[in-house]
PASENU-79865 format. One record per residue (C-alpha): residue number from 1; y, z, x. Coordinates in nm, 2 decimals, always signed. Layout:
// PASENU-79865
    nr        Y        Z        X
   NUM        Y        Z        X
...
//
This chain:
// PASENU-79865
    nr        Y        Z        X
     1    -6.80    +5.29    -8.08
     2    -6.59    +4.98    -8.03
     3    -6.55    +4.79    -7.70
     4    -6.23    +4.63    -7.59
     5    -6.15    +4.28    -7.67
     6    -6.18    +4.09    -7.35
     7    -5.94    +3.82    -7.52
     8    -5.67    +4.06    -7.63
     9    -5.32    +4.00    -7.45
    10    -5.22    +4.28    -7.20
    11    -4.94    +4.52    -7.32
    12    -4.70    +4.58    -7.07
    13    -4.60    +4.94    -7.08
    14    -4.24    +5.06    -6.98
    15    -4.21    +5.37    -6.77
    16    -3.99    +5.63    -6.92
    17    -3.77    +5.82    -6.70
    18    -3.44    +5.96    -6.73
    19    -3.14    +6.00    -6.51
    20    -3.14    +6.32    -6.34
    21    -2.92    +6.59    -6.52
    22    -2.87    +6.79    -6.18
    23    -2.75    +6.50    -5.94
    24    -2.62    +6.26    -6.20
    25    -2.86    +5.99    -6.06
    26    -2.72    +5.99    -5.73
    27    -3.01    +6.17    -5.57
    28    -2.77    +6.43    -5.37
    29    -2.66    +6.78    -5.49
    30    -2.30    +6.88    -5.42
    31    -2.35    +7.01    -5.06
    32    -2.50    +6.63    -4.96
    33    -2.85    +6.74    -4.94
    34    -3.13    +6.59    -5.13
    35    -3.15    +6.72    -5.48
    36    -3.44    +6.93    -5.51
    37    -3.48    +6.86    -5.90
    38    -3.55    +6.49    -5.87
    39    -3.64    +6.50    -5.51
    40    -3.37    +6.24    -5.43
    41    -3.51    +5.97    -5.67
    42    -3.22    +6.01    -5.89
    43    -3.42    +6.01    -6.23
    44    -3.65    +6.28    -6.39
    45    -4.00    +6.22    -6.55
    46    -4.06    +6.38    -6.90
    47    -4.20    +6.70    -6.86
    48    -4.51    +6.60    -7.06
    49    -4.59    +6.30    -6.84
    50    -4.60    +6.37    -6.44
    51    -4.54    +6.08    -6.22
    52    -4.87    +5.89    -6.13
//
């Protein structure tokens, strides 16, 4: 079993998200209501990685 190196530099992880394909990133549907697909955020998370 290996232990983490305390002197190793931290690696910044960039979150992966995509512009919502339902509202186009605006957060609203065609009726001016909050997009139900992205909940008004304008971006979608990949299906394999739920938001934290």
